[in-house]
N, C-alpha and C positions, 0 to 999 in steps of 0.2 A: 463568432464563427462566420466564415463566408457563406453567402446565400446558397451556393451549390452544396456545401457540406450539410446545411440544414435540410435542404430538399432530399438529399440522399438519406439522412437520418430519418426523415418522415417516411420514406419508402420502406426502409428496414422495419420501422415501427409498425407500419400497416401489415407487412409480411408476418411479423411475429404475432400480431393480434389475430390475423386470419388463421394462422396455424394453431393458435390457442383455441380459437372457436371450433375448428375442425376436431382437434383432439378431445376437447370436453364434450362436444356434440355427440361424438361416437359413444361416450360413456353414458351421458344423460339420456340418449335415445334408448339404450337398453333398459335403464331404470324406468323411464316413462312408459315404455311399451311392455313392461313385465306384469301388468295388472296388479301392481302393489306388492309383488313378491320381493323385488328390490325396492326399498323405500328410502327417500332422502328426507332428513329432518329440516332441510333448508328450503325456505320458500322459493318458488321458481324465479322470482324477480331478484333474489339475493344470492343466487348461485355463483360460485367461483369457477373461473375457467382453469384455475391452477390446482386447487385442492378440492377434491370431490369426496364427500362423506356419504355413505349409504349403509343400510342395514338389510339383513336377510331375515326370514321369518323367525329364526331363533338363534341362540348363541351356538348351538351344536352345528348348525349349518354354516354359520360364520366361521367357526374354527375349521370345518372341513374345507370351505372355500379357500381360506388363507393357506391351509396345508397343501391343497392341490395346486393352487396358484404358485406357491413357492417352489414346488417340484418342477414347474415349468419356467423357473427363473423370473417369475413375476413377484418381486420381493418388496418388503416394507409396506405391506398393505394393511397391517393390523391397526385398527383405530386407536385413538387415545384411551388410556386406561380408565379415564373417568366417564367416557361415553360409549366405549366399545365400537362395534361395527367395523366397517372397512373404510380406509382412507387411502385414496390414490393421489399422488402428487404428479401433476403433468407439467413439469418445468419446461422452460423454453428450449433447452437442449434435447428434450425427448423427441425422437422422430414420430411422425404421425403413425408410422407402421407399428410402433410399440403400443399406442392407444388402440389400434385395430386388433392387435393380438389380445389385449385385455378385454376388449369389447366382445370378441369372438369367444373367449373363454367364459365370459359372463353368460352369453347366450347358451353355450354348451352346458354349463353348470346348471342353469335354470331348467333346460330340457331334461337333464339327467336326474335332477333332484326336486323339481317343482311339482 
C-alpha cells in the first residue's frame, strides 16, 4: 500500500480506538462509582472496550434492569446463560451517544433501586 494510504489507515484506527475508549469509559465509570452495586467479574487491567460484563446485587434486579432497558430500546443486554448478569457490546458502529444513553440509564436505575 502507498504510504499515504497507510497513514490514513493509522488515523482511522486511532479514531476508532479513541471512540472505543470513550464508549467503554462511560460504562466502566458507572460501574466503578457505584460502590459495588454494579460489579464486574473482570479485573480492571483485563477489561474489554468492546464487551462489558457486569452484575447487579441479585438476579431479580438484573431481570428488572434488562426488562426496563429493553423497554427503552436498549436491547440484547442479557448475559450469557452460564454466567448471567448483563453484557453490553459496544461495537465500532455504535455511536458514543448510545453508550451515553446506557450510562444514564444505569445511573437512574441505581438511584431508583439501590
